[in-house]
N, C-alpha and C positions, 0 to 999 in steps of 0.2 A: 659589879655589871660591866661587862663588854661594852665598852666604845664601838659606836659603826665606824668602818675605818672609810668608806665611799661618801664621805661626805667633809666638807671643811670642817678643821678642828674647832671653828668657831662656833659651829652648828652642832658637832657631835657629841658633845657633854649636855646639848640640851636637850636633843632626839631622845640619847639614854635616858634622861629623867623623866620623858613623856613614858618613854616606853615602864620605866622602872615603877613608876608609879600604877602604871595598868596593871604589871604582874604584882604588886603589890593587894591589889584588890583582890585578887585568886589567893589570896592566903590571911587576907582579912586584915594585912600590914595598913599603916598610914607612913605619910610625909612628916617630918616636923624640922622647923626652922629655926634655926638657932642664930645669935650673932658671930659674925667670923672670928677665926682666931688669930688669923695673919694680916698684918698690913701687907699690900700690894704698891708699889710703887712705878706709875706708868714709866716705860720705856717711851721716845718719841718715837711714833708711827705714823703711817697713812690712814686717817679716817675714812675718807673716799675709798682705799682699798679695803677695810674693815666692812664697811657699807655694803661693799660689792658682794664680800664672801660670804656675808651673814643675809644674803636675798632669800633665801629657802626656809627663813626662819619668818620673816614678813610674809612671803606671797605663797609658802606652803604649811605655816603651823597651825591653822586652821583646820583645814582637809587634815592634817595629822589625828589634831584632839577628837574633830569629829569621827573621826576611822577609831580612833582609840576608845571614845564612849560606845559603840555600837560593836566593837570584839566580842565575836566569845568565842570560846574551844571547848570540845567534847571532850577531849584529852583528861586525862585523869592522873598524871602528874605534873607539877610546875616547869620541870625539865623538859617535857614532852610540850605545855601549853609555851613556853618559851619560844622554842623553835619554831612550832606552829605561828605564834605571832609574827616571828623576823620571814618567815615565808610568806603571810600575808602581808607584810607591808614591802616586800620584795615585788609581789605580783599588782600593788595599788602604787609602785615607783617611787616607793617613801626609799628604800635604800636599796641595793644593787645584791647581784648573788655572791660577791665574793663576800658581806656581809652575812649572807646565812650559811656559806660553807664555814667561815670563822666560829662561826656561833656554833655550828654543828660539832668542829674539833673540838671548840674550849667546853662543852659540855661534855664530850667524850672522856675530854683531860681532868676535868672537876670530877666526875665517876671515877674515873682510872685512879685518882688519887682518898679516894673515899668519903669525897664530899658529899654529907648528905641534904638532899634540898629540902625545903619546907614541905608540909601537907598542905594540898589545896584544901581550905576551909568555909571557903563564898561560894554562894550559889551562884550560878551564872551573871544572873541579872544585878548581883551586889555592884557599888561603888560607883553606880552611875553619872556621879557627881562632878565629874573632869571639866 
């Protein structure tokens, strides 16, 4: 899944995971957790700078989760639902226009490469347990 590029790198992977989980509901999928396969040896860095860059996580995650729990789309394909979700996130100030444009180009590239998107399986109200 594409990473949002208009939020800090310390936030983008987490926003992506929330967006991905929401889209998984549309195809009847689930998130699975398992122990890590690698060990990370942390380098010295500024923890206050980390805290500052993660500001959206602490102050906007609740609103994002609530938005995703209420979000729905009448689009028939997962491809179009993904793009609709990104547009809606843009309209709510979660991501920026560059993310929407990049997602559109990414979806066009996937389609041109022959990628077949999973079929939407779930009713619109499924999976509201986020």
